[in-house]
C-alpha positions, 0 to 999 in steps of 0.5 A: 225547880228542874223545869226552871233550870232547864228553861234557863239553861236552854236560853243560855245554850241558845246564845252560846251556840249562836255565837259559836256558829258565827265563829264557825261560819267565819272559820270555814270561810277564812281558814284555808286561805290562811293555811296556804300562806307559806310565809307564816309560821303556825302561831302567826297563822293562828293569830291572823285567823283569830283576828279575822274571826273577831271576838271569840268569847262565846259567853260575851254579853249580858246573861243577867236577865236569864239568871234573874228569871231563873233565881226569881222562879227558884226563890218563889218556889223555895219560899212556898216550900219553906212555908209548907215545911214550917206549916207541917212542922208547927201546925200553923201558917208560916211567917211571911218573908220577902227575900228575893232581892237579898238572895238574888243580888249576889248570885246573879252577878257571880253567875254572870262572872262565871259565864264570862270566865268559861267564855274566855276559856273557850277563846283561849282554847280555840287559839291553841287549837288553831295553832295546833291545826296549822302545825298538823295541817288539818283542814277547815272541817276537822278544825271546826269539828274540834271547835265543836268539842270546846262548845260542848265543854262550855255548855257543860260548865254552864249547866254546872253554874245553873244547877249549883247556883240555883241550889244555893239560892234555894237553900238560902231562901229556905233557910231565911224562911226557917229562920223567920219561923224559929226552926232551929234544926235541919235534916240533910236529904240527898236527891235519891239518885244513884250518883250521890257522892261520898260527901253527901252520902255521909251527911244523908239523914243527919241533923244539924243546927240551922246555918251549920249545914251548907248546901250545895256541898259541891258542883252539881249537888242536888241535896236539900235541907228540911226542918227538924225538931228534936222532940219529934224523935222523942215523941214518936213523930219521926220515922227513925227506921225509914231514916236509917234505911234511907241512909243505909241504902245510900251508903250501900249504893256508894260502896257498890260503885267503889266509893266510901263515905267522906266525913270531912269538909265538903269541897264548898266548905273548903272553899269557904275556909272552914277548919272542920265539918259541922257536928251532927246533932242527931244521926240515924245510927247513934241518936242524939249527940252528947248534951243534945237530947231534949230534956225529959220531964215526967208527968209528976214533975209537970205540976211544979212548972209555972204556966209560962214554963208549961207553955214553953214545954208544950211548944218544945214537945211539939204541940201545934201552934193552934193547940197552944193558942187554945190552951192559952185561953185557959185561966191561971188556975187551970194548970191541970189542963196544960199538964193533961194536954202536954202528957197526952198530946206529946207523950211527955 
């Protein structure tokens, strides 16, 4: 994923720098002659210089092929990852989906528009810079150096676009993969870096209903969602202590940096107009929220369930799809086989 982002960002920066260098070359050629015209005011000189330089939107042009390549790579990797996660969680191959067109259509156009926006910002800031440079009687070289600062800002914004939109495509693709395979819950994971923000530290290792957890949470967010089954906690198939320790360390690092966990709406949730943050189904510290814990059925109670109920319970308790299929070959009179399997395999 990181390799795909770096490759695309390199192509974007190459184009930005090429356009910037064209502008800078013209500036060094024409700046001094305009500065020597004492009959013009600074803002008039700046306007004349801008007209001489031509188009100054360094993000002008078609970036769509670059974003198509990026999101296509991200989509392919995300589908593979989602399939792997489903296979690990269910013990069977994941159902196949084709989401590329659905996922990419919005983000390619949105990313192009955002690039154009920052290219326009470069143009506007350059115009203000030219006027200031003539007011302060700077030389051409100093003006060009200040223009390079604007290029750096534009490239930083391009990196934000690539990272946040790439993560959005990844999250949406994986969600579609989970939806297609009846995964109901996801657990929030941070990137593990020491720059985790207050919002993501607060969500780390908390479980949400799929569709309620929104990743990315903010610009440059690198969090991701993995499938989760409530029965894993009950059956001892989920390492609660590791989860708790991971969360504790993240909050500790945040506190050392002078921050504090923020359990409110994340920046992107606010931008979506949400009224309140999602409610976790399970947390490492407190366990299941009220009414969310898996039902507890003792071994003696199993004998009163129908065969269809036993099958549903077997799936609920975490038996692999292959094991359920194998049990399904038993006859109607062999309910005891199901009961023994559920009791033994799922510790139910």
